[in-house]
ROKOL-268517 format. One record per residue: residue number from 0; residue in three letters; chain; y, z, x of N, C-alpha, C in turn. Coordinates in steps of 0.1 Angstrom, whole numbers. Layout:
BEGIN
(NUM,'ALA','A',(Y,Z,X),(Y,Z,X),(Y,Z,X))
...
This chain:
BEGIN
(0,'UNK','A',(8,21,144),(9,8,138),(-4,5,132))
(1,'UNK','A',(-5,-4,122),(-11,-11,115),(-21,-17,125))
(2,'UNK','A',(-35,-18,122),(-41,-26,128),(-51,-34,114))
(3,'UNK','A',(-60,-40,118),(-69,-49,109),(-76,-39,101))
(4,'UNK','A',(-79,-28,108),(-87,-17,98),(-83,-3,106))
(5,'UNK','A',(-82,6,92),(-76,20,100),(-83,29,89))
(6,'UNK','A',(-83,45,93),(-90,52,84),(-77,62,80))
(7,'UNK','A',(-75,64,67),(-65,71,60),(-70,79,48))
(8,'UNK','A',(-69,91,51),(-74,101,42),(-88,98,38))
(9,'UNK','A',(-98,98,48),(-112,96,48),(-116,81,43))
(10,'UNK','A',(-105,71,41),(-110,57,37),(-107,45,46))
(11,'UNK','A',(-117,36,50),(-112,27,54),(-101,19,46))
(12,'UNK','A',(-90,15,55),(-81,4,50),(-80,-5,56))
(13,'UNK','A',(-79,-19,49),(-82,-29,58),(-69,-40,55))
(14,'UNK','A',(-64,-47,63),(-51,-53,65),(-56,-69,69))
(15,'UNK','A',(-53,-80,57),(-56,-92,62),(-50,-99,74))
(16,'UNK','A',(-36,-93,80),(-31,-96,90),(-18,-84,88))
(17,'UNK','A',(-17,-81,104),(-5,-72,105),(9,-80,112))
(18,'UNK','A',(20,-73,112),(30,-75,118),(36,-62,126))
(19,'UNK','A',(32,-61,135),(43,-53,144),(51,-56,155))
(20,'UNK','A',(58,-67,150),(69,-72,158),(85,-63,154))
(21,'UNK','A',(87,-56,146),(100,-53,143),(97,-36,148))
(22,'UNK','A',(106,-31,153),(106,-16,159),(109,-8,149))
(23,'UNK','A',(111,-11,139),(117,-4,125),(107,1,119))
(24,'UNK','A',(94,-10,120),(83,-6,110),(69,-12,111))
(25,'UNK','A',(58,-9,107),(47,-14,111),(41,-23,93))
(26,'UNK','A',(39,-33,92),(33,-39,83),(21,-45,81))
(27,'UNK','A',(14,-41,69),(2,-45,64),(0,-56,56))
(28,'UNK','A',(-5,-66,57),(-3,-80,47),(-18,-79,43))
(29,'UNK','A',(-20,-77,30),(-32,-77,21),(-36,-65,23))
(30,'UNK','A',(-32,-54,20),(-37,-42,23),(-48,-37,14))
(31,'UNK','A',(-59,-34,17),(-69,-32,7),(-78,-18,9))
(32,'UNK','A',(-82,-15,-1),(-92,-1,1),(-105,-9,-7))
(33,'UNK','A',(-117,-7,-2),(-130,-11,-9),(-125,-28,-12))
(34,'UNK','A',(-122,-34,-5),(-119,-49,-12),(-110,-49,-22))
(35,'UNK','A',(-102,-41,-26),(-93,-41,-38),(-79,-37,-34))
(36,'UNK','A',(-68,-46,-41),(-55,-41,-37),(-51,-28,-45))
(37,'UNK','A',(-39,-23,-41),(-35,-9,-48),(-27,-15,-61))
(38,'UNK','A',(-27,-2,-68),(-18,-8,-79),(-3,-10,-79))
(39,'UNK','A',(1,-16,-85),(14,-18,-81),(26,-13,-92))
(40,'UNK','A',(37,-20,-90),(50,-14,-95),(49,-17,-114))
(41,'UNK','A',(51,-9,-122),(46,-17,-137),(59,-19,-142))
(42,'UNK','A',(70,-14,-135),(82,-18,-142),(85,-29,-140))
(43,'UNK','A',(79,-41,-134),(83,-56,-136),(88,-59,-124))
(44,'UNK','A',(89,-51,-113),(94,-56,-100),(85,-65,-92))
(45,'UNK','A',(90,-76,-90),(82,-85,-81),(88,-89,-68))
(46,'UNK','A',(82,-88,-57),(86,-87,-44),(88,-76,-35))
(47,'UNK','A',(95,-76,-25),(99,-64,-18),(105,-55,-23))
(48,'UNK','A',(103,-41,-26),(111,-30,-33),(107,-14,-26))
(49,'UNK','A',(113,-5,-32),(110,7,-29),(108,17,-39))
(50,'UNK','A',(104,9,-50),(101,17,-65),(86,21,-62))
(51,'UNK','A',(83,33,-62),(70,38,-62),(63,35,-75))
(52,'UNK','A',(48,32,-74),(39,30,-81),(35,43,-85))
(53,'UNK','A',(32,41,-100),(28,55,-106),(15,59,-103))
(54,'UNK','A',(9,50,-98),(-8,52,-92),(-9,58,-79))
(55,'UNK','A',(-2,55,-69),(-3,58,-57),(13,60,-50))
(56,'UNK','A',(14,68,-43),(26,71,-36),(29,65,-19))
(57,'UNK','A',(35,54,-20),(35,47,-6),(39,57,1))
(58,'UNK','A',(53,62,-2),(58,71,9),(47,82,14))
(59,'UNK','A',(43,85,8),(32,98,12),(21,92,18))
(60,'UNK','A',(20,80,16),(6,74,23),(13,70,40))
(61,'UNK','A',(22,63,39),(32,60,52),(33,71,59))
(62,'UNK','A',(34,83,54),(42,95,60),(26,100,67))
(63,'UNK','A',(15,102,59),(4,104,64),(-4,96,77))
(64,'UNK','A',(-1,83,72),(-6,73,84),(3,72,96))
(65,'UNK','A',(14,75,95),(23,74,108),(25,90,113))
(66,'UNK','A',(17,98,106),(20,116,107),(32,117,110))
(67,'UNK','A',(41,114,100),(56,117,100),(63,119,87))
(68,'UNK','A',(65,130,87),(74,135,74),(87,128,68))
(69,'UNK','A',(91,119,80),(103,112,77),(101,95,76))
(70,'UNK','A',(87,92,78),(84,79,73),(88,76,58))
(71,'UNK','A',(89,63,57),(94,56,43),(87,42,44))
(72,'UNK','A',(91,35,31),(80,24,28),(89,13,24))
(73,'UNK','A',(84,1,24),(88,-12,13),(73,-18,10))
(74,'UNK','A',(74,-18,-5),(63,-25,-9),(66,-42,-13))
(75,'UNK','A',(56,-49,-11),(58,-61,-22),(48,-62,-30))
(76,'UNK','A',(54,-63,-43),(45,-61,-54),(45,-73,-64))
(77,'UNK','A',(30,-77,-63),(31,-90,-74),(20,-88,-85))
(78,'UNK','A',(19,-100,-93),(12,-98,-106),(1,-106,-104))
(79,'UNK','A',(-10,-104,-110),(-19,-114,-112),(-17,-117,-130))
(80,'UNK','A',(-26,-131,-131),(-26,-136,-147),(-34,-124,-154))
(81,'UNK','A',(-45,-120,-149),(-52,-110,-157),(-54,-98,-147))
(82,'UNK','A',(-57,-86,-158),(-60,-76,-150),(-71,-71,-143))
(83,'UNK','A',(-69,-67,-133),(-79,-66,-121),(-80,-51,-117))
(84,'UNK','A',(-91,-49,-110),(-94,-36,-107),(-82,-29,-96))
(85,'UNK','A',(-76,-22,-94),(-66,-17,-84),(-70,-2,-81))
(86,'UNK','A',(-67,2,-67),(-72,12,-63),(-56,23,-67))
(87,'UNK','A',(-62,34,-67),(-53,47,-73),(-54,56,-57))
(88,'UNK','A',(-47,64,-56),(-46,72,-47),(-35,84,-46))
(89,'UNK','A',(-40,97,-45),(-33,110,-41),(-39,116,-32))
(90,'UNK','A',(-35,124,-23),(-40,127,-12),(-54,135,-14))
(91,'UNK','A',(-62,130,-10),(-78,138,-11),(-86,131,-23))
(92,'UNK','A',(-80,122,-29),(-85,113,-41),(-83,99,-45))
(93,'UNK','A',(-93,93,-40),(-94,77,-43),(-101,75,-54))
(94,'UNK','A',(-96,63,-64),(-100,61,-73),(-98,46,-79))
(95,'UNK','A',(-100,43,-89),(-96,30,-95),(-89,31,-106))
(96,'UNK','A',(-82,18,-114),(-74,16,-124),(-74,3,-128))
(97,'UNK','A',(-71,-3,-138),(-71,-15,-138),(-55,-23,-147))
(98,'UNK','A',(-53,-33,-137),(-39,-36,-141),(-37,-50,-136))
(99,'UNK','A',(-25,-58,-140),(-21,-69,-135),(-11,-66,-120))
(100,'UNK','A',(-3,-58,-123),(6,-54,-108),(-1,-49,-96))
(101,'UNK','A',(2,-56,-86),(-7,-47,-72),(4,-47,-61))
(102,'UNK','A',(-2,-42,-54),(6,-41,-39),(2,-50,-31))
(103,'UNK','A',(6,-60,-27),(0,-71,-19),(3,-66,-2))
(104,'UNK','A',(14,-63,0),(17,-57,12),(28,-49,15))
(105,'UNK','A',(25,-38,28),(31,-27,26),(36,-25,43))
(106,'UNK','A',(50,-21,40),(57,-18,53),(56,-3,53))
(107,'UNK','A',(55,3,66),(56,17,66),(66,17,80))
(108,'UNK','A',(79,24,76),(93,25,87),(88,40,91))
(109,'UNK','A',(91,39,104),(90,51,115),(103,60,112))
């Protein structure tokens, strides 16, 4: 389950708040790495969805975090008015990119 701070793939991931009231998933609100949000969906989707960001795999992230190959995700994608620094991730590699879309909240389904 998400808490206010956790280690995922050697990095500290912080949640502004968490919701663990649903038995189907754990939710991190305001998910950030080093004070920045994850890259979002560049296809224009805003709100909750299951489209993968091209810059980080939320499915793989949830599977690693929950230690479950069956874990899935829903991400709450939002847009800022101007491009901001966003985190990128693939197993073992954390980096940054710039963009307007970002991942505001993440649900990892058990």
